[in-house]
C-alpha positions in Angstrom: 0.0 0.0 0.1 2.7 2.5 -1.1 0.0 4.9 -2.4 -1.8 4.6 0.9 1.2 5.8 2.8 2.1 8.3 0.1 -1.2 9.9 0.6 -1.1 9.7 4.3 2.5 11.4 4.4 1.5 14.2 2.0 -1.7 14.8 3.7 0.0 15.7 6.8 3.1 17.2 5.3 2.2 19.3 2.3 -0.1 22.1 4.2 3.0 23.0 6.3 5.1 24.0 3.3 2.1 25.3 1.5 0.9 27.6 4.3 4.6 29.1 4.7 4.3 29.8 1.0 1.1 31.6 1.2 2.2 33.7 3.9 5.2 34.7 1.9 3.0 35.4 -1.2 0.7 37.6 1.0 3.8 39.7 2.0 4.4 40.4 -1.7 0.8 41.6 -2.6 -1.3 44.8 -1.7 -3.7 44.1 1.3 -6.8 43.2 -0.8 -4.8 40.5 -2.9 -3.0 39.4 0.4 -6.4 38.6 1.9 -7.7 36.8 -1.2 -4.4 34.6 -1.2 -4.5 33.7 2.4 -8.2 32.9 2.4 -8.0 31.0 -0.9 -5.0 29.1 0.3 -6.9 28.2 3.6 -9.8 27.0 1.7 -7.8 25.0 -0.8 -5.4 23.4 1.5 -8.2 22.2 3.9 -10.2 20.7 0.9 -7.2 19.1 -0.2 -6.5 17.6 3.3 -10.3 16.5 3.7 -10.1 15.0 0.3 -7.1 12.8 1.0 -8.6 11.6 4.5 -12.0 10.8 3.0 -10.3 8.8 0.4 -8.0 7.0 3.1 -11.4 6.4 5.2 -13.2 4.9 2.5 -10.9 2.3 1.1 -12.3 -0.6 3.0 -15.9 0.5 2.0 -14.8 0.9 -1.7 -13.3 -2.7 -1.5 -16.4 -4.1 -0.3 -18.3 -2.2 -2.8 -16.2 -4.0 -5.5 -17.1 -7.3 -3.9 -13.9 -7.9 -2.0 -14.6 -9.2 1.3 -13.0 -7.1 4.1 -10.8 -9.9 5.4 -9.5 -10.5 2.0 -8.8 -6.8 1.3 -7.0 -6.6 5.0 -5.0 -9.6 4.2 -3.9 -8.0 0.7 -3.6 -4.5 2.1 -2.5 -5.0 5.7 -2.5 -1.0 6.3 -6.1 -0.5 5.2 -8.1 -1.2 8.1 -5.7 0.7 10.6 -5.3 3.7 8.2 -8.9 3.9 7.5 -9.6 3.9 11.2 -6.9 6.6 12.0 -8.5 8.7 9.0 -12.0 8.3 10.5 -10.8 9.6 13.9 -9.1 12.5 12.4 -12.4 13.3 10.5 -14.5 13.1 13.4 -11.9 15.3 15.5 -12.0 17.9 12.6 -15.8 18.0 12.5 -15.8 18.7 16.2 -13.4 21.4 16.0 -15.3 22.9 13.2 -18.4 22.9 15.0 -16.8 24.4 18.1 -15.4 27.2 16.1 -18.7 28.0 14.3 -20.4 28.0 17.7 -17.6 30.3 19.2 -18.2 32.8 16.3 -22.1 32.7 16.7 -21.7 33.1 20.5 -19.4 36.0 20.2 -21.9 37.9 17.8 -24.9 37.1 20.0 -23.0 38.6 23.3 -21.9 41.7 21.4 -25.4 42.5 19.9 -26.8 41.8 23.6 -24.4 44.1 24.9 -25.3 46.9 22.5 -29.0 46.2 22.6 -30.1 49.3 24.5 -28.2 51.7 22.3 -29.8 53.9 19.8 -28.1 53.5 16.4 -27.4 56.7 13.9 -27.3 55.0 10.7 -24.5 52.5 10.6 -23.0 53.9 13.8 -23.8 52.8 17.2 -22.2 54.9 20.2 -22.3 53.0 23.4 -22.2 55.2 26.6 -19.0 53.7 28.2 -15.7 55.3 29.3 -13.7 52.4 28.1 -12.2 53.3 24.6 -13.3 50.5 22.1 -14.5 50.5 18.6 -15.2 47.5 16.6 -17.2 46.3 13.4 -20.2 44.5 14.5 -21.5 42.2 11.7 -25.1 41.7 10.8 -27.2 39.4 13.0 -30.8 38.0 12.6 -32.0 40.4 10.2 -30.1 43.3 11.5 -27.6 45.1 9.5 -24.1 45.5 10.4 -23.0 48.4 12.7 -20.0 50.4 13.8 -19.7 50.2 17.7 -17.7 52.9 19.2 -17.7 54.1 22.9 -18.0 57.4 24.1 -14.5 57.0 25.8 -13.0 56.1 22.2 -14.7 59.4 20.7 -13.3 61.4 23.5 -9.9 60.1 22.7 -10.0 61.3 19.2 -10.3 64.5 17.3 -12.9 65.1 14.6 -10.7 64.1 11.8 -9.3 61.2 13.4 -13.0 59.9 14.2 -13.6 60.0 10.4 -10.6 57.8 9.8 -11.9 55.3 12.5 -15.3 55.3 11.1 -13.7 54.7 7.5 -11.8 51.8 9.0 -14.6 50.0 10.7 -16.9 50.7 7.4 -14.4 49.0 5.4 -14.5 45.8 7.5 -18.2 45.7 7.3 -18.2 46.4 3.4 -15.8 44.0 2.7 -17.2 41.3 5.0 -14.0 40.8 6.4 -15.3 38.9 9.4 -16.3 36.1 6.9 -12.8 35.9 5.7 -11.4 35.8 9.3 -14.0 32.9 10.4 -12.9 31.0 7.0 -9.4 30.9 8.1 -10.4 30.0 11.7 -12.5 26.9 10.4 -9.6 26.0 8.0 -7.2 25.9 11.1 -9.7 23.3 12.7 -9.0 21.0 9.7 -5.3 21.0 9.7 -2.9 22.6 12.3 -0.5 24.1 9.6 -3.4 26.4 8.6 -3.7 28.1 11.9 -0.6 30.1 11.1 -2.6 31.7 8.3 -5.0 33.3 10.5 -2.7 36.0 12.2 -1.3 37.1 8.9 -4.8 37.3 7.6 -6.1 39.4 10.5 -3.1 41.9 9.8 -3.7 42.1 6.0 -7.5 42.6 6.7 -6.5 45.5 9.1 -4.2 46.8 6.4 -7.0 46.6 3.8 -9.2 48.8 6.2 -6.5 51.2 6.8 -5.9 51.9 3.2 -9.7 52.2 2.8 -9.8 54.9 5.6 -6.8 56.9 4.3 -8.4 56.8 0.8 -11.8 58.2 2.5 -10.0 61.1 4.3 -7.3 61.7 1.5 -4.6 62.0 4.2 -2.2 59.0 4.8 -0.5 60.8 7.5 -3.6 61.7 9.2 -4.9 58.1 8.9 -1.6 56.8 10.4 -1.9 59.1 13.5 -5.6 58.2 14.0 -5.0 54.5 13.8 -1.9 54.8 16.3 -3.9 56.9 18.7 -7.1 54.6 18.7 -5.0 51.5 19.0 -3.2 53.3 22.1 -6.5 54.2 23.6 -8.1 50.7 23.3 -4.8 49.3 24.6 -5.1 51.5 27.8 -8.7 50.2 28.3 -9.8 48.0 31.1 -11.4 45.2 28.6 -9.3 42.7 26.5 -8.9 43.6 22.9 -12.2 42.6 20.6 -10.3 42.4 17.4 -10.6 38.6 16.8 -12.9 36.6 14.8 -16.2 38.3 13.7 -15.3 41.6 15.9 -12.6 43.1 13.8 -11.0 46.3 15.7 -8.8 49.1 14.9 -6.4 47.8 17.5 -5.9 44.4 16.0 -2.5 43.1 14.8 0.9 44.8 15.0 0.0 48.4 14.8 3.5 50.0 14.3 3.9 47.9 11.0 0.3 49.2 10.1 1.3 52.8 10.9 4.6 52.5 9.2 2.7 51.2 5.9 0.5 54.3 6.1 3.5 56.5 6.1 4.6 55.0 2.8 3.0 55.4 -0.6 -0.1 53.1 -1.4 1.0 49.6 -2.0 0.5 48.3 -5.7 1.7 44.7 -5.8 5.0 43.1 -7.1 6.7 45.7 -9.5 10.0 43.9 -10.4 10.3 41.2 -12.7 11.9 39.2 -10.0 9.3 39.8 -7.5 6.4 39.1 -10.0 7.9 35.7 -10.7 8.5 34.9 -6.9 4.8 35.6 -6.4 3.6 33.5 -9.4 5.9 30.8 -8.1 4.5 30.9 -4.6 1.0 31.0 -6.0 1.9 27.9 -8.1 3.2 26.3 -5.1 0.2 26.6 -2.7 -2.3 25.7 -5.6 -0.2 22.8 -6.6 -0.1 21.5 -2.9 -4.0 21.5 -2.6 -4.6 20.2 -6.2 -2.2 17.2 -5.4 -4.3 16.3 -2.5 -7.2 16.0 -4.9 -5.3 14.1 -7.5 -4.0 11.7 -4.7 -7.5 11.2 -3.4 -8.8 10.4 -7.0 -5.6 8.1 -7.6 -6.1 6.2 -4.6 -9.8 5.5 -5.5 -9.0 4.4 -8.8 -6.2 2.2 -7.5 -8.4 0.4 -5.0 -10.9 -0.3 -7.8 -8.4 -1.8 -10.3 -6.5 -3.8 -7.6 -9.9 -5.2 -6.2 -10.7 -6.5 -9.8 -7.4 -8.0 -10.1 -8.1 -9.9 -6.6 -11.5 -10.9 -8.1 -9.6 -12.7 -11.0 -7.3 -14.6 -8.7 
């Protein structure tokens, strides 16, 4: 069962290298492209891993469907049953982790909406009377549209122009449905541990995307940098922990000094030199190839079992 062992090894090993390539690719792209690359990599690599595990899990059942009794299949392929049991256990653990991640996501949204239930919205803005400086994008929930939640403490910490940067930042999160990208990466991390490394990078680039949108709204990159830094410092000085995780993306999420430094530079436009473009293309091909290989191996294992089962029946 050399092919089975190859599928096992590649299903476990490939995502580690491909995730590193995806993070490197994201560093070469502008924020929106980086978010697309990281989310796409998470989905593709999680899909390839699941396909390989499902293929390993169903080998004994496929042999039975091909009219090869399970004892005979186990005698011909000694690793069949142990590998199928291990793959089934891995799939069960993955399913439990995915369900837990999704329930956490919904629970955070429910608590956030419950905490702001008594506030009166002004369009898409929800001002909460609270001295603790906080601001975050609150996605829609049960028929209610998304809101920008900001406390009176945060409003007092910023000047009028800086508030516009804050509002533009959080509106970009809502308009781009960034919480869905973040949750997708979170769910992919439940499928393979290597994919968990994509989420911090994705959250950083989501914040960079919102930063650039805010800078474009006010037309002043230096003002945007100052406002982001001041809002992040104010949030960090608050008494409650940072909210910028999962569905509640906050202006203070991620390495703020890197974000401020990026705003003090010209707007990023992607790889410019021929070498950088080739590197980006090579990294993208690596990620896509790793995901595709998982699917090809799963299909190849299916075909291999069918052919070998028929050969056993002819003996």
